[in-house]
N, C-alpha and C positions, 0 to 999 in steps of 0.2 A: 567577223570573228577576230579576236585579238591576235596580233602577230605572235605573241608568246605561245599561243595554243597551236600554232602551225610550225613550231620549231622542228627541223628535220636533222636527224643525226647525220653529220657529214660522213662519218665512218660507215653509215648504212646506205646513204643515197648515192654515193660515188663508188663506181666500180674500182676497187683497189687494183694495184698493179699486178698482184699475183693472180687474181681472178681473171683479169684481161689476158694475161699470158697463158693461163690454162685453157681458157675458152678458145682463143685464137689458135694456139698450137694444136689443140684437139681437133678443131674444125679443119684446119689446113692439112694436118696429117691424114685425117680420114678422107677428106674430099679429094685431095691431090693424088693420093695413091689409088683410091677406088675408081676414079674417073677413067683410068686406063684399062680397067677390066672389061672384058668383052661382054656386050649386051647387058650393061649395068642398068637396072631399073630403079629410078629415083622417085621418092614421094616426099614432098615438102609440105607439111600441114601446120599452119598457124592455128593457135587455139586461144581461147579466152575463158577465164573462170571468174565469177563475181559472187561474193557471199556477204551476207549480213548476219552477224552473230550477236545474240544476247546472252551474257553470262552473269550469274548472281555472285561470282567471286573471281574477278579478273586478276586479283593479286595472288590467288591460290594461298590464302592465309585466313584461317578462321578468326585470328585475332584482329586483322585489319581488312575485313571484307569490304569489297567495293564492287558494286554492280554497274553494268553499262553495256553499250553496244561497241562492236568492233567491225569495221568495214574492210573488206578485202577485194582488191582488184589485181588479178594475176594473169597477164598475157604470157604466152609461151609459144614454143615452136617444137615440132617433132620432125625429124629427118630420118627416113628409112631408105636403105639401098640394099639391093641384092643382085647377085649374079651367080652363075654356076661356080665361080671361083671365090667370091668374096661376099662380105656382109658388113652393114653399117647401121647402127641404131643410136639415135641421139634424141634425148628429151630434155628441154630446158624450160624453166619457169622463172619469171621475175615476179616475186610475191610482194605486192604493196599493201601495207596495213596501216590503218588509222585507229588510234586509241588502243593498241595492243598493250595488255597489262594495265589498262586504265591510265596511261601516261599522257594522253591528249597530244600525241605527236605522230608523225609519219615514220614508219620503219620500212626498209627495203631489204629483202632477203633473196638470195640466189639459190636455186636448186637445179642440179644438173646430173644427168647420167648418160654416159656414152660408152658404147662397146663397138669395136671395129676389128675385123679380120681381113687382111688382104693377102692374096697368094700371088707373089711376084713370079714364081715359077710353079706351075701346077703340081701339087702333091710333093713339093720339094722345099721351096723357100717361102716363108710366111712373115708377116708383120702383124702383131697384135697390139692394140691400144685400148686403154680404158681410162675414164676420167669421171669424177663425181664431185659435187658440192652439196653439202647438207648441213642442217643444224641438229645437233645431237645433245642428249642429256648428259651432264657430267656425272650425276649420281643416280643409282637405282633407288635411293631413299627419298628423292624428290624429283618425280617424273612429271614432265609436261608433255602433253600429247602433240603439241604443235607450237607455233610461234604466236598464238593469239592471246595467251594469258600467261601469267607468271613473271619471273624475274630473269633477265638476261644473264645474271651472274651464275645461273645454274645450267646454262647451255653453252656450247662451243660450236663454232662454225668449222667444219672439216672440209678441206680441199685435198683431193688426191688425183694424181696423174701418173700413168705408167705406160711404158712402151717396151715391147719385147720382140725382137726379131729372132727367128729360129729356122734351122735347116734340118731336114729329115732325109739324109742321103740313103740310097739303096744300092747295095753291092750285089746285084743279081739275086740269085737264090741262096747266097751265102750269109748275108747279114743285112740289117737295117740299123740306122743310127739316129741320134738326135743331138744337136748342138744348139744351145739356147742361152742368150744373155738377156738381162732385163734391168730396167731402171724404174724406180718408183719414188715419187716425191709426195710427201704428206706435210701439210701445214695447217695450223690451227690458230684461230682468233679467240680472244678472251680467256686465254689460259691463266690459271691461278686466281681467278676472281673469287672463288669460294673460300679458299684458305688464305689467300694473300701470300702464298709461298710457292714459287715456281717449281721447287724441287718436288712438290706433290701434285703437279699438273702435267698433262700430256704435252710433249714438246715436238717441234718440227723434226722431220727425219728424212733421210735419203737412204734408199735400200738398193743395193746392187746384188743381183742374183746371177748365178751361173749353173747350167745343167748340161750334162753330157751322158750319153748312153749308147750302148752297142748291144744288139740282140742277135742271136743266131737265126738264120733263115731256114727255108724248107729243105735245104741240103742236109741239115742236121736232124735226122729222124730219131736216132737212138739217144744221142746226147744233145741236150739243149742248154744254152748258157746265156747269161746276161751280165753286163758290166755297167755300173751306174756311178755318177758323181753329181752332187748337188751342194750348193752353198748359198747362204743369204747373209749379207753384211749390212746391218742397219746402223747407219751413222746418225747420231742425234746431235742437235744443236746444243741442247742442255741435258746433261745426264750421261749415263754410261752406255756405250755402244753394245750391240748384241750381234753374235755370230752363231749361225747354225750351219754345220758342215758335215757331210757324210760321204764316205767312199764305200761302195758295196759291190758284191758280185755273187752269183750263184750258178751252179751247174746241176743238171738233173739227168739221170740215166734211167731209161725206160726198158724194163724187162719185157713188158707187153703192155697191152692197153689198160690192164687193171693195176699193175704194180710199177712203182718207180721209187728211186732213192735220190736224195739231194744233199748237197753241201752248200752252205751259205756263210759268207765271211765278209768282214769289212772293218772300217775304222771310223770312229766318231770323234769329231774335234769341235766341240761347242764351247761358247764362252759368253757368259753374262754374269752380272753381279748377283750373288746369292748369299743369304744369311744362314742357310741350312746345309751348305755343301752338297747340293742336290745334283751337281754335274758329275757324271761318271764317264769320262772319255777313255779311249783306248780301243784295242782290237776286240772284235766279237766273232763268234763262230757258232754254227748250228749244223748238226748232222741229223738226218731223219729220212722218213719215207712217206709215201702216199698210197692209199688203197682206194681205188675207184671201181667197185664191183659193177656199177651201171652208170648210165648217164644221169641218173636221178639223185645220186648222193655220193659223197666221198669223205674220207677221213685222212688227215695229215698230221703228223707229229714229228717234232724235232727236239734234240737234246744238245746242250752246250752251255756256254755262259749266258746265252739268250735262248730260252726254251720257248716252244710254240706248239699249240694244238689248234687245228681248224676243222670244223665240221661244216660241210655244205650240203644243202638239201634243195632239190629242184624237181619235185614230183610231177609238176604239170607246167604248161606254158604260162599259166597265170599266177604261179606261186614260185618264189625263190627266196632263199634265206641262207645266211651263214653266221657262224659264231667263231671268233678267234680269241684264244687265251694265250697270253705271253707272260713269261717271267724273265725280266731283263736285268742283267747286271751291268750292262754298258749301254750308253746312249741317253736320249731324252725319255722322260716318263719311266724311270726305272721302277722295279718292283713288279707287282701284278698289274697287267694291262689287259683290258677287254675291248673288243670291237665287235659289233653285231649289226646286222641289217636284215630286214624282212619286208617283202613286198607281195601283197596278195590283191589281185584285181578281181572284183566281183562283176556281175552283170550290170549293176547300176551304181557301183561304188568301188572303193579301194581301202585297204588298210596298210599303213606304213609304220615301221619302227626302225630306229637307228640308235646306236650307242657308240660313242667314240671318245678317245682321250688324245689331247694334243698339247703342245707347248707353243705359245704364240705371243704376240704383243698386241697392245690396243691399237697401234697404228695399222697393223695388218688386218685386224677385225673390221675397223672402220672403212678401210679401202675396199672391202668385199661386201659392204652393205647394199641392199636393194633400196633405191631412193624412191622410185615410182612403181605403183602396181595398178592393176585393174581392180574392180570391186570385189573380186574373188581372191585377191592376193597374188595373182600371177604377174609375170613380167609384162610390160607394155609392148604391144605390137601395133602394126599398121591397121589392124581391125578393131583396136580398143576404142570404144566410144567415150568412156569416162576414165580419166586418169586421176589417181589419188596419191597423196604423199604417204609413204610407208612409215609405220611407227613400230619400233622395236623396243619394248620395255625391258629387255634382258641383255643389255650391253654390259661390258666390263665397267668397273668404276674408273672413269677417266681422270679423277683426281689422283689416281695411282698410275697414271698413263706411262710413266717411265719404268714401271715394273715389267718383268716377264710374267706371263700368266700361264699356269698349268691348270687345264680345265678338263672336266668330265661332263659329257652332255648326253642326255637321253631324251628322245622325242618319239611320241606315239600319236598318230593322226588317223582319223576316220573321215571318209568322204562318202556321201550317198546322194543320189539324184533320182527324183521321180519325174513325172511329166512336167510339173510346174514348180517344184521346190528343189532347192539344193541345200544340203546339210553338211556342216563341217564341225569336227571336234578335234582339238589338239591339246595334248598334255605334255609337259616338259619339266625336266629337272637339270639344273646346271650347278656344278660345284667347282669353284675357282679358288686357287691359292696364288698369292702374289709374292714374287721375290724381287727385291730383298725385304720388303716391308713385313712379310709374313702375315698379312691380313688374309681373311677368307670370306667368301660369299657362298651361301647355299640357297639357291633360288628354285622355288616350286611355282608352277603356273598352269593355268588352264584357260582356254579360249574356245568359243564356239560361234557359229553363225547359222542363221536360217534365212534364205532368200526365197521369196514366194512371188511368182509372177501370176497374179490373180486376174489381170486384164492385159490385153496387148499393150506393150510399152509401159505398163504400170506395175511396179514391183514394191513389195514390202520387205524390209530386212530387220533382223533382230540379232545383235552382236554383243554378248556378255563376255567378260574376261575377269580373271582373278590372278593375283600374283603375291607370293609371300617370300621375303628374303630375310635370312638370318645371317648376320655378319659377326665376325670376331676379329680381334686385334684392336690397336689403339684407335679410339674415337669412332668405332664402328657402331652401326645402328641396325635394329630389326624393323622391318616395315611390312605392311600389308596394303594392297591396292585392289579396289573393285571398280570396274568400268562397264557400264551398260549403255548401249546405244540402240535406238530403234528409229526407223524412218521410212519415208516413201520416196521413190524415184519415178520420174515420168519423162519419157522422151517425146518431143514434139517435132514433127517434120516441118522444116522451114525452107524457104527458097531465097537465096541471096545470089542470084545469077546461076545457081546450080542447086540441086537438092541437098539439104543438110539435115542433121538431126541435132536438136538442142536438148540437152539433158538438164532436168531440174530436180531438186531434191529438198526435202524438209526433214530435219533430223532433231531428235531430242536425246540428250545425253546426261548421264549422272556419273560422277567420279567421286570416289571416297578413298583418301589415302591417310594411313595412320602409321606412326612409328614410335618406338619405345624410348629411344634416347633423345632428350631434348637438345643436346649439344652434339654437333657433328663437326669435328675439326675446327672448333671455335665459332661455328656459325649456328645461329638459332634456327631450329627446325620446327615447323608448324604442321600439325594435322590439318587437313583441309577437305572440304567437300565443295564440289562445283556442280551446278545445274546449268545447262546451256541449251539454247535452241538456235539452229542454223538453217537459213534459207540460201540455196545456191542455184546458180544456173551456169552451165558450161557448154561451149560449142567448139567443135573442131571444123575449121574452114577448109 
């Protein structure tokens, strides 16, 4: 094979300094602290995944279709540790690809997720760490499901590391407290490749957080109180810094088990760049009461410059729900604010609903992303036989990554399991507004799955999904996306000095993406369809 065909991206094949520092710091921090925990149980599990993929559209462009094969070899390692005091969970994969995007070259990608919690003093002094490395889509209007096809200019590599020590002092039966500080580093590669303008791309950041709280103890039966403080300062390499800061306190007087009154007050001091003057800082107050006629439901209402009404219902052990309505004059998300949650557990399934509103940043959203899942979308554990890369089609627009995001999110999910089948259906809607660009996203989506084990160690799955996004603002586009995957998985017992299970799979997938606006921030956008077949085997040693 010609030398030119085996060119390797130096930026991809060499572990850059930031990646090395994150990985080494994360491992040393987790392992050095956790090894001192009493009776710590460690599991170190190497793994290997190999795939051969045929795609009829490696470039994800109907105008420049190119079919071909992509080869993947991905060694990895999983480290699990647990004790009565501490826990540690690390998953790392080195993804090696040949001919990704039809480029006839080798690409190397790093994927990492780590979570650790160490108790230096039991129930008193803690150290929490988190780290991740992943490749994410820059735009919802041009989504790639993985690194196998498409253009690198529409993806960004996200690296995140955080460390947070905290102390939970206890003052007998009088009070309990919390003192916490945190540091989070987020860095990104390939920023600005879509627009060629770094002011429209996500930028590296450092976030410093502080939290303090003091709550009344059991000595306070009639009057209960809380004092709280929290702040987050996000310092950006390029762009405007962001600060969220809140002081708050409340006191509640109980006449009896059914009736109580409360007063809530505080001060908001937030700062970020805005084009619509949406920041309302200052003092807030609420006076109100709560009625709890039984343990099954309650009603709470308060009046002030921040008004609130909350209804809670808990008629049975398998059903709980609440709805909160607020009208805020001060703070983040001013105006009418709703929050709701419902959880209903059935004999063979469950129903879950949530609705929330928040103000956040793209850096914070990416730092909280799940990188690896099992085939059912759950977090990876030491009993997981097959580890998959998670794909979230509903991320914020990272080309506006320096904006502050005000979002409203609704999610409804159904799960049902019979003897050999597992069904899942999820519906969601996300509305985002970006400051100061004043762009908006309105995303609707649905996804489902059916997993059927029709023979021992032999499963069939069917996973359809659909998403529609309406965008407004300069150079925004509307898009629709359909994705259908079906396949077979089979586990084979093997023996390599000890009994192991090798997982194999064969998958067929169809993806269709369409959008209305042919020009997005100066970049040509293409509708595309892709059909692909994937053969994979994976083994955890």
